[in-house]
C-alpha positions as CSV (number, residue, x, y, z in Angstrom):
1,M,-118.0,88.1,116.0
2,D,-121.7,87.8,117.9
3,G,-123.7,88.3,114.5
4,C,-121.3,85.5,113.3
5,N,-123.2,82.3,116.0
6,A,-124.9,80.9,113.4
7,Y,-126.9,79.2,116.8
8,E,-128.6,82.3,117.2
9,S,-130.5,82.0,114.1
10,R,-133.9,81.3,113.2
11,C,-132.5,79.7,110.6
12,M,-130.7,76.9,112.4
13,S,-133.8,75.9,114.9
14,D,-136.3,76.1,111.7
15,V,-134.6,72.9,110.0
16,M,-133.2,71.2,113.6
17,G,-135.2,71.8,115.9
18,E,-134.9,72.7,118.9
19,T,-131.6,70.5,119.5
20,L,-129.8,72.2,117.2
21,R,-127.7,69.1,115.8
22,P,-128.3,66.6,113.7
23,G,-130.6,63.3,114.9
24,G,-132.9,65.2,117.4
25,F,-132.7,63.3,120.7
26,D,-131.7,59.5,118.7
27,L,-128.4,59.6,120.1
28,T,-129.3,61.1,123.4
29,E,-131.5,57.6,124.2
30,K,-128.8,55.7,123.1
31,A,-126.8,57.2,125.4
32,I,-128.7,57.5,128.2
33,A,-129.2,53.7,128.0
34,F,-126.0,52.7,127.1
35,C,-124.4,54.4,130.7
36,N,-127.4,53.5,132.6
37,I,-128.6,57.6,133.5
38,T,-130.7,57.5,135.8
39,D,-132.4,59.9,137.7
40,Q,-130.4,59.5,141.0
41,N,-127.9,61.1,138.4
42,E,-126.1,64.3,138.6
43,V,-125.9,65.6,134.9
44,L,-124.4,68.7,133.4
45,D,-125.5,69.8,129.5
46,L,-122.2,71.2,128.1
47,G,-122.9,74.1,125.5
48,C,-127.1,73.2,126.7
49,G,-128.5,76.3,124.7
50,M,-132.0,76.4,124.6
51,G,-132.0,74.3,126.9
52,A,-133.7,71.2,124.9
53,T,-131.5,68.4,126.5
54,V,-132.1,69.3,129.9
55,R,-135.6,69.6,129.3
56,Y,-136.1,66.3,127.6
57,L,-134.1,64.5,130.1
58,Y,-136.5,65.8,132.7
59,K,-139.7,65.1,130.9
60,K,-138.3,61.8,129.7
61,H,-136.5,60.7,132.4
62,N,-137.2,62.9,135.4
63,I,-133.2,63.5,135.4
64,K,-132.8,67.0,136.0
65,A,-129.4,68.2,134.6
66,V,-127.7,71.6,134.9
67,G,-127.1,73.6,131.8
68,I,-124.7,75.6,131.1
69,D,-123.7,77.9,127.8
70,P,-122.0,80.8,126.5
71,S,-124.9,82.9,124.6
72,E,-127.3,85.1,127.4
73,K,-129.8,85.1,124.5
74,L,-130.0,81.1,124.2
75,L,-129.8,80.6,127.7
76,K,-133.1,83.5,128.8
77,I,-135.0,80.9,126.1
78,A,-133.6,77.7,128.2
79,K,-134.5,79.3,131.1
80,E,-138.4,80.3,130.3
81,K,-138.6,77.4,128.8
82,C,-137.3,74.8,131.7
83,V,-137.7,76.8,134.9
84,F,-137.3,73.1,136.9
85,A,-133.6,73.6,136.0
86,D,-130.6,75.4,136.9
87,F,-128.4,77.3,133.9
88,V,-124.9,79.2,134.2
89,T,-123.5,81.3,131.8
90,G,-120.3,79.6,131.1
91,T,-117.5,78.2,128.6
92,G,-116.5,74.6,128.5
93,D,-112.7,76.0,129.3
94,F,-113.6,76.7,132.8
95,L,-116.9,75.0,134.4
96,P,-118.0,76.7,137.3
97,F,-118.9,73.7,139.4
98,P,-116.5,71.4,142.2
99,D,-114.4,69.0,141.5
100,E,-116.3,64.8,140.7
101,S,-119.6,67.4,141.0
102,F,-121.7,65.0,137.7
103,H,-121.9,61.4,137.2
104,C,-122.0,62.4,133.2
105,V,-121.5,65.5,131.2
106,F,-123.4,65.8,127.9
107,A,-121.7,67.5,125.1
108,E,-124.0,67.2,122.3
109,C,-122.9,68.6,118.8
110,T,-121.0,71.6,121.0
111,L,-117.4,70.1,121.9
112,S,-116.1,71.8,118.2
113,L,-117.6,75.1,119.7
114,M,-115.0,75.2,122.9
115,N,-112.2,78.3,122.7
116,D,-109.6,75.7,124.0
117,L,-110.4,72.2,123.3
118,N,-107.9,70.7,126.2
119,A,-108.8,72.6,128.7
120,S,-112.2,71.9,128.5
121,I,-111.6,68.1,128.2
122,N,-109.3,68.8,130.9
123,E,-112.6,70.5,133.2
124,V,-115.1,68.1,132.4
125,H,-112.8,65.2,133.5
126,R,-112.0,67.1,136.7
127,V,-115.7,68.0,137.5
128,L,-116.7,64.0,136.2
129,K,-116.9,61.7,139.5
130,K,-114.7,58.5,139.2
131,N,-116.3,56.4,136.5
132,G,-118.2,59.1,135.0
133,C,-119.5,59.4,131.1
134,F,-118.1,61.8,129.1
135,I,-120.5,62.0,126.0
136,I,-119.6,63.2,122.7
137,T,-122.0,63.7,119.9
138,D,-120.0,66.0,116.9
139,V,-118.8,66.3,113.3
140,Y,-115.3,65.2,112.5
141,A,-113.5,65.3,109.4
142,K,-112.6,62.3,107.4
143,N,-110.4,64.7,105.0
144,P,-108.3,65.9,108.4
145,S,-105.7,67.3,106.5
146,E,-108.6,70.0,105.0
147,I,-109.4,71.1,108.8
148,Q,-107.2,74.1,109.5
149,A,-109.1,76.2,106.4
150,L,-112.1,75.8,108.4
151,E,-110.1,77.7,111.1
152,S,-109.8,80.7,109.9
153,G,-113.3,81.6,109.5
154,S,-115.4,83.6,112.0
155,L,-118.7,81.5,111.6
156,N,-119.8,80.1,115.3
157,S,-120.8,76.6,114.2
158,C,-120.1,73.2,115.1
159,M,-119.3,73.1,111.3
160,R,-116.2,75.2,111.7
161,G,-114.5,72.6,114.3
162,L,-114.7,69.5,112.7
163,H,-112.6,67.8,115.2
164,D,-109.7,64.8,113.8
165,L,-111.6,61.8,115.4
166,D,-107.6,59.9,115.9
167,L,-106.3,62.8,118.0
168,L,-109.9,63.7,119.5
169,Q,-109.1,59.9,120.8
170,E,-105.2,60.8,121.8
171,K,-106.2,63.9,123.4
172,L,-109.1,62.0,125.5
173,K,-107.4,58.7,126.6
174,N,-104.2,61.1,127.5
175,I,-106.3,63.1,129.9
176,G,-107.3,59.7,132.0
177,F,-110.0,58.9,129.5
178,E,-111.0,55.4,128.4
179,I,-112.7,55.2,125.0
180,V,-115.9,52.7,126.0
181,H,-118.0,53.7,123.2
182,L,-117.9,54.9,119.1
183,E,-119.8,55.2,116.7
184,D,-120.2,56.8,113.6
185,C,-123.3,58.4,112.6
186,S,-123.4,60.2,109.5
187,D,-126.6,59.4,108.0
188,L,-128.1,61.5,110.6
189,L,-125.9,64.7,109.1
190,K,-126.4,63.6,105.3
191,A,-130.2,63.2,106.4
192,L,-129.9,66.5,107.7
193,M,-127.9,68.6,104.9
194,V,-130.1,67.3,102.5
195,K,-133.4,68.8,104.6
196,I,-131.1,72.3,103.8
197,I,-130.7,72.2,100.8
198,F,-134.4,71.2,99.8
199,S,-135.5,74.4,102.9
200,Y,-132.8,76.7,100.8
201,G,-131.4,75.8,97.5
202,S,-128.2,74.8,98.8
203,M,-126.2,74.6,101.9
204,D,-124.1,78.2,100.8
205,V,-127.5,80.2,100.3
206,F,-127.8,78.5,104.2
207,W,-124.7,79.9,105.8
208,N,-125.1,82.9,104.1
209,K,-128.6,83.1,105.8
210,A,-127.7,81.7,109.1
211,T,-125.1,84.2,110.2
212,N,-126.2,87.1,108.5
213,N,-123.0,89.4,108.7
214,A,-121.0,90.5,106.2
215,D,-117.7,90.2,108.7
216,C,-118.4,86.5,108.7
217,M,-117.3,84.0,106.0
218,N,-118.3,83.6,102.9
219,G,-121.2,80.8,102.4
220,L,-120.1,79.7,99.1
221,E,-116.0,79.9,100.3
222,F,-116.8,78.2,103.5
223,Q,-118.9,75.3,102.2
224,K,-116.5,74.7,99.3
225,K,-113.9,74.5,102.2
226,L,-116.3,71.7,104.3
227,K,-117.0,69.9,101.2
228,L,-113.0,69.2,101.0
229,C,-113.0,68.0,104.7
230,K,-116.1,65.2,104.1
231,P,-117.7,65.8,107.6
232,G,-118.9,62.9,109.0
233,Y,-121.1,62.5,112.7
234,F,-120.2,60.7,115.5
235,I,-121.3,59.5,118.9
236,L,-117.9,58.7,121.3
237,I,-118.4,57.6,124.8
238,G,-115.9,58.1,127.0
239,R,-114.9,56.7,130.9
240,K,-113.3,58.4,134.0
241,G,-110.4,56.2,134.9
242,E,-108.2,56.4,138.0
243,A,-105.7,59.2,136.3
C-alpha cells in the first residue's frame, strides 16, 4: 500500500506545489480571515504533509501550528523546512493531544484520506476548544451515488475519498459542529485538472505515474470511475458548540 501513496510522488508536487492541493493557500487565507485566527491561537494542521501550511502560517501570520501526518517521508521534509514547529506522526482517528487543546484545526484536502471518518471528526471535536473552528477544504462528488466504486481501489489520494457533502454536514452536526460557512470552489479543482492534462496529456497517465505501482488501481480505470462521480471542491467551516 505504501507504493500507492500519491502524495509521496514527485508528480504530485510538480503540479500542485508544496501544498499538494488545489488553490494553494487561497482558501487558507480565506479561513484565517473568517475565523479571525491570530498568533495567540493554538492551531493543528491535520495531515500536514511536507509542512506547507505550518510554514505559511508562521511566515505570513506568525502563527505557530502543530502538524500531524502518518507519512514519515513527508514529515522528514516538514521538519527540515520548519525547524520552528512541532510535528507528530499519527492519524486523525487517534489524535495524541489532550481535550480542548486547539482553537482551530485545519484539514486541507486531508479529511477524505482518513481511515475512519467518523472517528476523525470525533477526535477533532474533542481536541478543539469551545467555539473552536474546524476548517475543511476537500473534494466531493456532485454525483455521490457513484462514490462506492472508487473506494475499492488502493490508491491513496483524496480523489479516492470523495465526500458526499450532505452526509458530511450531517455527520458534523450530529457530533456537535455548527456549519458556519460552506462554499463551492470547484473552479480551483478544474484549473488544477487542466494543468495536469497540459503537463501529462491525460488524467489517467498522471495517476499511473503518481502511483508507479502495479498493485494500485489502473489510472484509466480510476479516471473512468472518478468522472462518473463528477468531482467538485469546497471549503466548509464548522464551529464547536456545547455538545
